[in-house]
C-alpha positions in Angstrom: 99.7 39.1 93.7 101.4 36.5 91.5 105.2 36.2 91.0 107.0 34.5 88.1 110.2 32.5 88.5 112.6 32.7 85.6 115.2 29.9 85.5 118.1 30.3 83.0 118.5 27.4 80.5 122.2 26.9 80.6 123.7 26.7 84.0 123.3 26.6 87.8 122.5 30.3 88.2 120.0 31.2 90.9 116.5 31.8 89.7 115.4 35.4 89.1 112.0 36.3 90.6 109.9 38.9 88.8 107.2 40.5 90.9 104.6 42.9 89.7 104.5 46.4 91.1 102.1 46.8 93.9 98.8 48.7 93.3 99.7 51.4 95.9 102.6 53.0 94.1 102.9 56.7 94.9 101.7 59.1 92.1 104.2 60.7 89.7 105.1 64.3 90.2 102.9 65.4 87.4 99.9 63.6 88.9 100.1 65.4 92.2 97.6 68.1 92.9 99.2 71.3 94.1 99.0 71.7 97.9 98.3 75.3 98.9 99.0 76.2 102.5 96.8 79.1 103.5 95.8 79.4 107.1 92.5 81.0 107.8 93.8 84.3 109.3 96.8 84.8 106.9 96.8 88.1 105.1 97.7 88.0 101.5 100.2 90.4 99.8 98.9 92.3 96.8 101.9 92.3 94.5 100.1 93.9 91.6 99.5 97.2 93.3 103.2 97.8 94.0 105.6 97.7 91.1 109.2 98.5 92.0 110.7 101.1 89.7 113.7 99.9 87.8 115.7 102.9 88.8 115.2 105.9 91.0 114.5 109.1 89.1 117.5 111.4 89.3 117.0 115.0 90.4 118.2 117.7 88.0 121.9 118.3 88.2 122.6 115.0 90.0 123.7 111.7 88.5 121.8 108.5 89.0 123.6 106.0 91.1 124.7 102.7 89.7 124.2 99.7 92.0 127.4 97.6 92.3 127.0 93.9 91.4 125.6 92.2 88.4 123.2 89.5 87.3 124.1 85.8 87.4 124.4 85.6 83.6 126.7 88.6 83.5 128.9 87.2 86.3 129.3 83.9 84.4 130.1 85.7 81.1 132.7 87.9 82.8 134.4 84.9 84.5 134.4 83.0 81.3 135.9 86.0 79.4 138.5 86.7 82.1 139.5 83.0 82.2 140.1 83.0 78.5 142.1 86.3 78.8 144.3 84.8 81.5 144.9 81.7 79.3 145.9 84.0 76.4 148.2 86.0 78.6 149.9 82.8 79.9 150.4 81.6 76.4 148.0 78.6 76.7 145.7 80.0 74.0 146.3 82.1 70.9 144.9 85.7 71.2 142.6 84.9 68.2 140.4 82.9 70.5 139.1 86.1 72.0 137.7 87.1 68.6 134.7 84.9 69.0 134.0 86.4 72.4 134.0 90.0 71.2 131.6 92.1 69.2 132.7 91.8 65.5 133.2 95.6 65.2 135.4 95.7 68.3 137.1 92.3 67.9 140.3 93.7 66.4 140.9 96.1 69.3 140.2 93.4 71.9 142.6 90.9 70.2 145.2 93.7 69.9 145.1 94.4 73.6 145.5 90.6 74.3 148.5 90.4 72.0 150.1 93.4 73.7 149.5 91.8 77.1 150.8 88.4 76.0 154.0 90.1 74.7 154.4 92.0 78.0 154.2 88.7 80.0 156.6 87.0 77.7 159.1 89.9 78.1 158.7 89.7 81.9 159.6 86.0 81.8 162.6 86.6 79.6 164.2 89.4 81.6 164.8 88.3 85.2 166.5 90.9 87.4 169.0 89.6 89.9 167.4 88.9 93.3 163.8 89.1 91.8 161.4 86.3 91.7 160.9 84.7 88.3 157.6 85.7 86.7 155.2 82.8 87.1 151.8 82.4 85.4 149.4 85.3 85.4 146.7 85.0 88.1 143.6 86.9 89.1 143.8 88.6 92.5 140.5 90.4 92.5 137.5 90.8 90.2 134.9 93.6 90.6 131.7 93.8 88.5 129.1 96.5 87.9 126.1 96.4 85.7 125.3 100.0 84.8 122.3 99.0 82.8 120.6 95.7 81.9 122.5 94.0 79.1 125.9 95.7 79.9 128.5 94.7 82.5 131.8 96.4 83.3 134.5 94.7 85.2 138.0 95.5 86.7 140.4 92.7 87.2 143.6 92.8 89.3 146.2 90.5 87.8 149.5 89.4 89.2 152.6 87.7 87.7 155.7 87.4 89.8 156.2 90.7 91.5 154.3 92.7 89.0 150.6 93.7 89.4 148.4 94.8 86.5 144.9 96.0 86.0 142.5 95.0 83.3 139.3 96.7 82.5 136.6 95.3 80.2 133.0 95.8 79.1 130.7 93.1 77.9 127.3 93.7 76.3 124.4 91.4 75.6 123.8 91.1 71.8 121.5 88.5 70.3 121.3 86.5 73.5 125.1 86.2 73.8 127.6 88.3 75.8 130.3 89.9 73.7 133.3 92.1 74.7 133.3 95.6 73.4 136.3 97.0 75.4 139.4 95.4 76.8 142.2 97.5 78.3 145.4 96.2 80.0 147.1 98.8 82.2 
């Protein structure tokens, strides 16, 4: 193994020593052969024989049950949409910002609900009853999600501002690889 010493021309800096890489470098990740751990007496699962049904068949006269919860993408989309709604209600964003997060056919209704909610929050802040707390920013107390079918998620949100508690219901659907709001209701 040979090393090279580099001395700078203009000054009393210490020399820099360049050394070649040793021949026993570990292989890169793409050069590794896959290591399969399979003991001799281990039974293998046959996953192809058992396919899980996507939903249980409903008996006549009964309604199929909906499992609470949602996929990771749906949860992220709902949190993003709720965060934008809260910013609109607090006056940090214009209600028109919800238009790009809504389905074009339903965008006017979604924006109208956001405008009505923002007006209601502004009115609460203007009128302060004697002895009552001043209405602060709108905050999220609870968020519940349900995915009734793949590609559609419904959520209920419990909002609070000052001493007032509100509810918000919404539905997002997956259209062309993007989640879009189809319903927004402030109660």
